[in-house]
C-alpha positions as CSV (number, residue, x, y, z in Angstrom):
1,M,-2.5,9.8,35.1
2,G,-0.5,8.1,32.8
3,P,1.8,9.4,30.0
4,G,-0.4,8.2,27.4
5,L,-3.4,10.1,28.5
6,L,-3.5,13.9,27.7
7,V,-6.5,16.1,29.2
8,A,-6.8,19.6,27.9
9,S,-7.1,22.8,30.0
10,V,-11.0,22.3,30.0
11,P,-10.4,18.7,31.7
12,A,-13.9,17.2,30.0
13,V,-11.9,17.6,26.6
14,Q,-9.8,14.1,26.4
15,V,-7.1,13.5,24.0
16,W,-5.0,10.4,23.8
17,Q,-2.7,7.8,21.4
18,L,-3.2,5.0,20.4
19,D,-1.7,2.4,18.0
20,P,-3.1,2.6,14.6
21,L,-3.8,-0.8,14.5
22,E,-6.4,-0.1,16.9
23,A,-9.9,0.4,16.1
24,V,-11.8,3.5,17.2
25,F,-15.6,3.5,17.7
26,R,-17.7,6.6,18.7
27,E,-18.3,4.8,22.0
28,T,-14.4,4.1,22.7
29,A,-13.6,5.2,26.0
30,P,-10.0,7.2,27.0
31,V,-7.4,4.8,28.0
32,E,-4.0,5.0,30.0
33,R,-1.6,3.8,27.7
34,Q,1.9,4.5,26.7
35,V,2.6,4.1,23.2
36,A,5.9,3.3,21.8
37,P,8.0,5.4,19.2
38,Y,6.8,4.0,15.7
39,D,9.6,1.8,14.1
40,V,10.0,2.4,10.6
41,A,12.5,1.8,7.7
42,K,13.3,4.0,5.2
43,G,10.9,3.9,2.3
44,E,8.1,3.1,4.5
45,V,5.6,5.3,6.3
46,A,5.2,6.1,9.7
47,E,1.9,6.3,11.3
48,W,0.4,7.5,14.4
49,Q,-3.2,7.6,15.6
50,V,-4.7,10.3,18.1
51,V,-8.5,10.3,19.4
52,V,-10.4,13.0,20.8
53,R,-13.6,12.6,23.2
54,V,-15.6,15.5,23.5
55,P,-18.1,16.6,26.2
56,D,-20.8,18.5,24.3
57,S,-21.0,18.8,20.3
58,A,-17.8,20.0,18.8
59,T,-15.9,21.3,15.9
60,V,-12.4,19.6,15.9
61,S,-9.3,20.0,13.6
62,V,-5.9,18.6,13.8
63,S,-2.3,20.0,12.8
64,A,1.4,18.6,13.6
65,S,4.4,20.2,13.8
66,E,7.4,19.3,11.4
67,M,9.5,16.4,12.4
68,K,12.9,17.9,11.7
69,G,14.7,16.0,9.0
70,L,11.8,14.2,8.0
71,G,8.8,16.5,6.9
72,L,5.7,17.8,8.1
73,P,3.1,14.9,9.1
74,R,-0.2,14.5,7.5
75,C,-3.5,14.7,9.5
76,R,-6.6,12.9,8.5
77,F,-9.9,12.2,10.3
78,I,-11.0,8.5,10.3
79,G,-14.5,8.7,8.8
80,Y,-17.1,5.7,9.8
81,V,-19.1,3.7,7.1
82,D,-22.4,1.7,7.8
83,C,-22.4,-1.9,7.1
84,N,-25.7,-4.1,7.4
85,K,-24.4,-7.3,5.5
86,P,-23.5,-10.1,8.1
87,P,-20.9,-12.4,7.5
88,T,-21.9,-16.1,6.9
89,W,-19.2,-17.3,9.0
90,P,-18.5,-14.7,11.9
91,S,-15.3,-14.4,13.6
92,P,-14.3,-15.0,17.1
93,T,-12.1,-11.8,16.5
94,Q,-15.2,-9.7,15.0
95,L,-15.2,-6.1,16.2
96,K,-19.1,-5.7,15.9
97,A,-21.5,-7.7,14.6
98,P,-23.2,-5.9,11.4
99,P,-25.2,-4.0,11.0
100,A,-22.8,-1.4,12.7
101,S,-21.1,1.6,11.8
102,F,-17.5,1.1,11.3
103,P,-14.1,3.1,11.0
104,D,-12.0,2.9,8.0
105,P,-12.1,5.7,5.4
106,L,-9.5,8.8,5.8
107,L,-11.4,11.7,5.3
108,A,-10.0,14.9,3.2
109,D,-12.0,17.2,5.5
110,A,-9.8,20.0,7.3
111,S,-12.4,19.6,10.5
112,V,-15.2,17.4,11.3
113,R,-18.4,17.8,13.8
114,V,-18.2,15.5,16.4
115,D,-21.4,15.2,18.8
116,K,-21.4,14.8,22.5
117,D,-19.9,12.4,24.4
118,Q,-18.2,10.7,21.4
119,S,-14.7,9.8,20.3
120,Q,-13.1,10.9,16.9
121,A,-9.8,9.4,15.8
122,V,-7.2,11.0,13.5
123,W,-4.7,9.2,11.3
124,I,-1.4,10.7,11.1
125,D,1.1,9.5,8.6
126,L,4.7,10.5,7.2
127,P,6.8,9.0,4.2
128,I,10.1,8.4,5.4
129,S,12.6,9.0,2.4
130,K,15.7,6.9,1.4
131,D,17.9,9.7,2.5
132,A,16.7,9.9,6.0
133,K,19.0,9.3,8.8
134,P,18.6,6.5,11.4
135,G,17.4,7.8,14.9
136,L,14.4,9.3,17.1
137,Y,12.4,11.8,15.4
138,K,9.7,13.9,17.5
139,S,6.7,15.8,16.7
140,T,3.6,17.5,18.5
141,V,-0.5,16.9,17.4
142,T,-2.3,19.9,18.2
143,V,-6.2,18.9,18.7
144,T,-8.2,22.0,18.4
145,T,-11.8,21.7,19.8
146,T,-14.4,24.6,19.4
147,L,-16.9,24.2,21.9
148,G,-19.3,27.1,21.3
149,D,-17.2,30.2,21.8
150,T,-14.5,28.4,23.3
151,K,-11.8,26.9,21.6
152,V,-9.5,24.3,23.2
153,A,-6.0,23.1,22.2
154,S,-4.7,19.8,23.6
155,K,-1.1,18.6,22.5
156,V,0.1,15.0,22.2
157,P,3.7,13.9,21.9
158,I,4.3,11.7,18.8
159,E,7.6,9.9,18.2
160,A,9.0,8.0,15.3
161,K,12.4,5.4,15.3
162,V,13.8,5.3,11.8
163,Y,16.0,2.2,11.3
164,G,19.2,2.1,9.0
165,V,17.6,0.1,6.5
166,F,15.6,0.8,3.0
167,V,12.9,-0.8,1.6
168,S,12.6,-0.8,-1.6
169,K,10.3,-2.2,-4.5
170,N,8.5,-5.4,-3.5
171,R,9.6,-8.6,-5.1
172,M,5.8,-10.0,-4.2
173,K,3.5,-9.6,-6.8
174,S,0.2,-8.0,-5.6
175,T,-2.9,-7.0,-8.0
176,N,-6.5,-5.0,-6.9
177,W,-8.8,-4.9,-9.8
178,F,-9.7,-1.2,-10.2
179,F,-12.6,0.2,-12.1
180,A,-13.8,3.6,-13.4
181,W,-17.1,4.6,-12.5
182,P,-18.1,7.9,-14.1
183,Q,-21.8,7.7,-13.0
184,Y,-20.7,7.5,-9.0
185,W,-17.5,9.6,-9.0
186,H,-16.2,12.5,-10.5
187,V,-12.4,13.7,-10.5
188,P,-11.1,16.7,-12.3
189,T,-10.2,16.2,-15.9
190,K,-7.0,17.4,-17.9
191,K,-7.5,19.2,-21.4
192,G,-8.4,16.5,-23.8
193,Q,-8.9,14.0,-21.2
194,N,-12.0,12.1,-20.6
195,E,-13.3,11.0,-17.3
196,V,-12.4,7.6,-17.5
197,D,-8.8,8.0,-18.1
198,A,-9.1,10.8,-15.5
199,Q,-10.3,8.3,-12.8
200,I,-8.0,5.2,-14.2
201,D,-5.1,7.8,-14.1
202,V,-6.0,8.7,-10.2
203,L,-6.4,5.1,-8.9
204,A,-3.3,3.8,-10.9
205,K,-1.4,6.5,-8.8
206,S,-3.1,5.5,-5.8
207,L,-2.6,1.6,-6.3
208,A,1.3,2.5,-6.9
209,A,1.6,4.4,-3.7
210,H,0.1,1.7,-2.0
211,R,2.8,-1.0,-3.3
212,Q,0.9,-2.5,-6.0
213,N,3.2,-3.6,-8.8
214,V,0.5,-5.2,-11.3
215,G,-1.7,-3.2,-13.5
216,G,-5.0,-4.8,-15.3
217,A,-5.0,-3.9,-19.2
218,D,-7.7,-6.1,-21.0
219,A,-6.2,-6.5,-24.3
220,L,-9.6,-8.0,-25.8
221,G,-11.6,-5.1,-24.4
222,L,-9.4,-2.6,-25.2
223,S,-8.8,-3.9,-28.7
224,K,-10.6,-2.2,-31.6
225,F,-11.7,-4.4,-34.5
226,G,-12.4,-3.7,-38.2
227,I,-13.1,-5.1,-41.3
228,D,-10.3,-4.4,-44.3
229,K,-10.8,-4.1,-48.2
230,S,-10.8,-8.2,-48.3
231,G,-13.2,-8.4,-45.6
232,Q,-10.8,-10.0,-43.4
233,M,-10.7,-8.7,-39.6
234,T,-8.5,-6.3,-38.7
235,V,-7.4,-5.3,-34.8
236,D,-6.0,-2.1,-33.3
237,F,-4.0,-2.0,-30.3
238,S,-3.8,1.8,-29.6
239,E,-6.1,1.8,-26.8
240,F,-4.5,-1.0,-25.0
241,D,-1.2,0.6,-25.4
242,R,-2.5,3.6,-24.2
243,R,-3.6,2.1,-20.8
244,V,-0.2,0.1,-20.5
245,K,1.5,3.3,-21.0
246,M,-0.9,5.3,-18.4
247,L,-0.2,2.8,-16.0
248,M,3.8,2.5,-16.4
249,K,3.6,6.3,-16.0
250,A,1.7,6.2,-12.9
251,G,4.3,3.6,-11.8
252,L,1.9,0.6,-11.1
253,I,3.3,-1.6,-13.8
254,G,5.9,-4.3,-13.2
255,T,3.4,-6.8,-14.9
256,I,0.7,-6.3,-17.2
257,E,-2.5,-8.4,-16.3
258,G,-4.3,-9.1,-19.2
259,G,-7.7,-9.8,-19.5
260,G,-9.9,-13.0,-19.9
261,M,-10.9,-14.9,-22.9
262,G,-13.9,-16.3,-21.4
263,T,-16.9,-16.4,-18.8
264,R,-19.5,-18.3,-17.6
265,N,-23.3,-18.1,-16.6
266,G,-22.9,-19.3,-13.1
267,W,-20.6,-20.7,-10.7
268,A,-20.2,-24.5,-11.8
269,Q,-21.7,-23.9,-15.5
270,P,-19.6,-24.8,-18.6
271,N,-17.1,-22.0,-19.4
272,L,-17.7,-19.8,-22.6
273,G,-15.2,-18.3,-24.9
274,M,-15.6,-14.4,-25.8
275,V,-15.0,-13.9,-29.4
276,R,-15.2,-11.3,-31.9
277,V,-17.3,-12.6,-35.5
278,I,-17.9,-10.7,-38.7
279,E,-21.9,-10.5,-39.3
280,D,-23.5,-8.5,-41.8
281,G,-20.5,-6.7,-42.6
282,K,-19.6,-5.6,-38.8
283,V,-17.3,-7.1,-36.3
284,V,-19.9,-8.3,-33.3
285,A,-19.0,-9.8,-29.7
286,K,-20.3,-12.7,-28.9
287,V,-19.8,-15.5,-26.2
288,V,-20.0,-19.1,-27.5
289,P,-19.4,-22.4,-25.8
290,A,-15.7,-23.1,-25.5
291,T,-15.6,-25.8,-28.0
292,D,-17.6,-23.9,-30.6
293,P,-15.3,-23.5,-33.8
294,A,-15.6,-19.7,-33.6
295,V,-13.1,-19.9,-30.4
296,D,-10.3,-21.3,-32.6
297,K,-11.2,-19.3,-35.8
298,F,-11.3,-15.9,-33.7
299,Y,-8.4,-16.6,-31.4
300,S,-5.9,-17.9,-34.2
301,F,-6.3,-14.3,-35.6
302,F,-5.9,-12.5,-32.6
303,F,-3.7,-14.2,-30.3
304,P,-0.8,-14.2,-32.5
305,A,-1.6,-10.5,-33.4
306,L,-1.3,-10.0,-29.7
307,L,1.7,-11.8,-29.2
308,A,3.7,-10.2,-32.2
309,H,2.5,-7.1,-30.7
310,L,3.9,-7.5,-27.1
311,K,7.2,-8.6,-28.4
312,A,7.2,-5.4,-30.5
313,K,6.8,-3.3,-27.4
314,H,9.3,-6.0,-25.1
315,W,5.9,-6.6,-22.9
316,D,5.7,-10.5,-23.6
317,K,7.7,-11.4,-20.6
318,I,5.9,-9.0,-18.1
319,Y,2.3,-9.9,-19.5
320,L,0.1,-12.3,-17.8
321,Q,-3.0,-13.9,-19.6
322,H,-6.3,-14.8,-18.2
323,V,-8.2,-17.3,-19.5
324,V,-11.9,-17.4,-17.2
325,D,-11.8,-16.3,-13.8
326,E,-12.4,-18.7,-10.9
327,P,-12.8,-21.9,-12.5
328,C,-13.8,-25.0,-10.6
329,D,-13.7,-29.0,-10.9
330,D,-17.4,-28.8,-12.5
331,N,-16.2,-26.9,-15.2
332,V,-12.7,-28.0,-15.6
333,D,-13.1,-29.5,-19.2
334,T,-14.4,-26.7,-21.1
335,Y,-11.8,-24.5,-19.0
336,R,-9.0,-26.7,-20.5
337,A,-10.5,-26.8,-24.1
338,L,-10.0,-22.6,-23.7
339,V,-6.3,-23.3,-22.4
340,E,-5.6,-25.5,-25.2
341,V,-6.5,-22.5,-27.6
342,A,-4.3,-20.0,-25.7
343,R,-1.2,-22.6,-25.8
344,K,-1.6,-23.0,-29.2
345,Y,-1.8,-19.2,-30.4
346,L,0.0,-17.8,-27.5
347,P,3.0,-19.5,-27.0
348,G,5.4,-18.2,-24.3
349,I,2.8,-16.1,-22.4
350,R,2.1,-17.3,-19.0
351,L,-1.1,-17.8,-17.9
352,L,-2.6,-16.8,-14.5
353,D,-6.2,-17.2,-12.6
354,T,-7.8,-18.0,-9.6
355,C,-8.2,-21.6,-9.0
356,C,-11.2,-23.3,-7.1
357,G,-10.6,-26.9,-8.0
358,V,-7.6,-29.8,-7.8
359,K,-8.1,-30.7,-11.3
360,F,-6.1,-28.1,-12.7
361,A,-2.2,-29.5,-13.1
362,G,-0.5,-28.3,-15.8
363,L,-3.3,-25.6,-16.9
364,M,-2.3,-22.8,-15.3
365,D,1.4,-21.1,-15.2
366,V,0.2,-18.9,-12.2
367,Y,-2.4,-20.5,-9.5
368,S,-4.1,-18.4,-7.4
369,P,-6.3,-20.4,-4.9
370,E,-8.4,-18.6,-2.5
371,L,-6.4,-18.6,0.7
372,D,-8.8,-21.1,2.8
373,F,-8.5,-23.1,-0.4
374,L,-4.9,-22.9,-0.4
375,N,-4.9,-24.5,3.1
376,E,-6.9,-27.3,2.3
377,N,-5.0,-28.3,-0.7
378,Y,-1.4,-26.9,0.3
379,D,0.5,-30.3,-0.9
380,L,-1.1,-30.2,-4.1
381,F,-0.4,-26.5,-4.7
382,K,3.0,-26.5,-3.6
383,S,3.8,-29.5,-5.8
384,F,2.6,-27.1,-8.9
385,Q,5.1,-24.3,-7.6
386,K,7.9,-27.0,-7.2
387,S,7.5,-28.0,-10.9
388,G,8.1,-24.7,-12.1
389,K,4.8,-22.7,-11.7
390,E,4.0,-19.9,-9.7
391,L,1.6,-19.7,-6.5
392,W,-0.2,-16.8,-5.3
393,F,-3.3,-16.5,-3.5
394,Y,-6.6,-14.4,-3.4
395,T,-9.4,-13.3,-0.9
396,C,-12.9,-12.0,-1.6
397,W,-16.0,-12.3,0.7
398,K,-14.2,-15.3,1.8
399,P,-12.5,-16.9,3.8
400,Q,-14.4,-15.6,6.9
401,G,-14.2,-17.2,10.3
402,T,-10.6,-17.4,11.5
403,Y,-9.0,-16.7,8.7
404,A,-7.3,-13.2,7.5
405,N,-9.1,-10.9,5.0
406,R,-9.8,-7.5,4.4
407,L,-13.3,-7.2,5.6
408,I,-14.1,-4.0,7.6
409,E,-15.5,-5.8,10.8
410,E,-12.2,-7.7,11.3
411,P,-9.2,-6.3,13.2
412,L,-7.0,-4.1,11.2
413,I,-4.1,-6.5,11.9
414,K,-5.8,-9.3,10.0
415,T,-5.5,-7.4,6.9
416,R,-1.7,-6.7,7.5
417,L,-0.9,-10.2,8.1
418,L,-1.9,-11.6,4.5
419,T,1.6,-10.6,3.7
420,W,3.2,-12.5,6.2
421,I,1.1,-15.4,5.5
422,S,2.4,-15.3,2.0
423,F,6.2,-15.3,3.2
424,K,5.7,-17.8,5.5
425,Y,4.2,-20.2,3.1
426,G,6.4,-19.1,0.1
427,V,3.5,-17.4,-2.3
428,T,4.6,-15.0,-4.4
429,G,1.8,-12.9,-5.2
430,Y,-1.7,-11.7,-3.8
431,L,-4.8,-11.2,-6.0
432,H,-8.2,-9.3,-4.8
433,W,-11.0,-8.3,-6.9
434,G,-12.0,-5.1,-5.6
435,Y,-9.9,-1.9,-5.0
436,D,-13.1,0.4,-5.8
437,Y,-15.9,-1.5,-6.5
438,W,-18.3,0.5,-4.6
439,A,-21.4,-0.6,-6.7
440,L,-23.5,2.2,-4.3
441,N,-26.6,0.4,-4.0
442,E,-28.7,3.3,-5.4
443,A,-30.3,0.4,-7.5
444,N,-31.2,-1.1,-4.4
445,G,-32.7,1.9,-2.6
446,S,-30.2,1.4,0.4
447,K,-28.8,4.9,1.0
448,K,-27.6,4.0,4.5
449,D,-25.5,1.0,3.8
450,Q,-24.3,2.3,0.3
451,F,-21.1,0.0,-0.3
452,T,-22.0,-3.6,0.9
453,H,-23.0,-5.7,-1.8
454,D,-25.9,-7.9,-1.1
455,Y,-23.9,-11.0,-1.2
456,S,-20.7,-10.1,0.8
457,P,-19.8,-8.4,3.9
458,G,-18.4,-4.9,3.9
459,G,-15.2,-4.4,2.7
460,D,-14.9,-7.1,0.2
461,G,-15.6,-4.9,-2.8
462,W,-13.6,-1.8,-1.6
463,I,-10.6,-0.5,0.0
464,T,-10.9,3.0,-1.1
465,Y,-13.7,5.6,-1.0
466,P,-15.2,8.3,-3.7
467,G,-14.2,11.7,-2.4
468,K,-15.0,15.1,-3.8
469,G,-12.7,15.1,-6.7
470,A,-10.4,12.6,-5.1
471,L,-10.0,9.2,-4.0
472,L,-10.1,8.7,-0.4
473,D,-7.7,6.0,1.2
474,S,-9.0,3.8,4.2
475,R,-7.2,2.3,7.2
476,R,-7.3,-1.1,5.2
477,N,-5.8,0.2,2.4
478,E,-2.9,1.4,4.7
479,S,-2.5,-1.4,6.2
480,M,-2.1,-3.6,3.2
481,R,0.6,-1.2,2.0
482,D,2.5,-1.8,5.3
483,G,1.9,-5.3,5.0
484,L,3.7,-5.4,1.4
485,A,6.6,-3.5,3.2
486,D,6.6,-5.9,5.7
487,N,6.8,-8.9,3.3
488,E,9.6,-7.4,1.7
489,I,11.2,-6.7,4.8
490,L,10.9,-10.6,5.9
491,W,12.7,-11.5,2.5
492,M,15.4,-9.0,3.1
493,L,16.1,-10.6,6.0
494,A,15.7,-14.3,4.6
495,D,18.1,-13.3,2.0
496,K,20.9,-12.9,4.8
497,D,19.4,-15.2,7.5
498,P,16.4,-17.3,6.5
499,V,16.2,-19.2,10.1
500,A,15.7,-15.9,11.8
501,A,13.1,-14.3,9.2
502,H,10.8,-17.4,9.6
503,R,11.2,-17.7,13.1
504,I,10.0,-14.4,13.9
505,A,7.2,-15.0,10.7
506,D,6.1,-18.1,12.9
507,E,5.5,-16.4,16.0
508,I,3.1,-14.2,14.6
509,V,1.4,-16.6,11.9
510,L,0.8,-19.8,13.7
511,A,-0.9,-21.4,10.8
512,M,-2.6,-20.2,7.7
513,D,-6.1,-19.7,9.5
514,R,-4.3,-19.0,13.3
515,Y,-2.6,-15.7,14.4
516,D,-1.3,-13.9,17.0
517,L,-3.5,-10.6,17.0
518,D,-1.8,-9.0,20.0
519,I,-0.6,-5.5,18.6
520,R,2.1,-5.4,20.9
521,A,3.5,-8.6,20.0
522,F,3.4,-7.9,16.2
523,R,5.1,-4.4,17.0
524,A,8.1,-6.2,18.8
525,A,8.3,-8.8,15.6
526,R,8.4,-6.1,13.6
527,R,11.1,-4.1,16.1
528,E,13.1,-7.5,15.8
529,L,13.2,-7.7,12.0
530,L,14.6,-4.0,11.8
531,T,17.0,-4.7,14.3
532,Q,18.2,-7.8,13.1
533,L,18.7,-6.3,9.5
534,V,20.5,-3.2,10.9
535,V,22.9,-5.9,12.7
536,I,23.5,-7.9,9.7
537,Q,24.4,-4.3,8.1
538,Q,27.0,-3.1,10.4
539,S,28.6,-6.5,10.8
540,K,29.7,-6.4,7.1
541,R,31.3,-2.8,7.1
């Protein structure tokens, strides 16, 4: 029997280790495979995966011994979520075809019940501090299985190799839109705190812990409008300020992502302006055509007030303003009308939007096309970048097929490679619309498939889960965080040896829609990145 498969004193209980990038389903069988020590830089998180398979229904609990000099690893059971919505363009690398149950949420339960002849995976992790000493560290994971009156303790060794490299904050921008859901999810509130603020605080801290550095604060939506004695409109930014300060305190902002100034009633329909007007002695929110005089009138008041406020707070250099999400060539004229208003009354503030057309030259300061659209129009968007604009990309329910994305049915490595693609192609930001847009399809009467939206495959709208009084992470969220660390490591090497950094990235990312998905090859590339950085550091001593 190989060293990767450890059988407990009761032979039928089987426990083994797998690379955390591998997916474990209930039917996954034991394998004899040696798992190498986890290669990790300081400032990253080391991770392992242990799997137990039981011969009969059993209760399983897990603990890990301290890694002396590093700390105590955390153990979380991997849960399963049912997804029924099949993709429009299935990938050849799809783990399973929906409807199916997929491993994803990281549970807070101290123990779980495992059915007969089924496997249960455990996610184990440990943050590596800046002060950690390079070297090999060891721990033992103990899996305790209770079968009736019998307890079986199975032990699996895990190892981490810490390199003398520190990964600080990311230079790459990354944003995930997040939402408060008091109707679906409850978290403890502090004295004087409402549940929306409590949820935003939890979400912001989670985002910051996962290397996100752009925080959404909708200036228009959070502002309070009134009327002064002379009948003129007034604006109060105190709620906007409170939100920004909350996100800053949580460590999320870096960059403030302001909300939009427009919307539309359908994909290719004309863009509309969101305004405030005074009617019958009250301030009323309205949506009007982009060219309606009410747009210019309202923003000639609101944007100068916002700009003065941003400058007073010294936030103007870190603020991005959305106009309308996902404009396309069919509605570029009405998008341009809104941009002209923003340029006129919000000078110097950069405009960011997801871009779904090729007729937008000069209209944005930060272009964020969908990954497949970027691939199809790479030269155009690179020309925008060369002219001084910033280039990001985004994913949502698309792209599918061979492209990398965060979809739950795809190999986890494809989620991690999103940031490797960014590095290879000189993209400086990533945007996703759904950190916690669970929707919880109660309105559709769907209890089994509670997270999947009608129009999108599993995992599009969410990468976290609502726990009891807490937010639950997922395998995909941890992989996104690890990928952001990878991106910074790639840039760290590129600062010193760009040829080596791009050669390593090119070995893994063959094209925007083609990758080497072999986990061992990926680990070898990571190991070479860290080794190269250590060699460079040592050569300068």
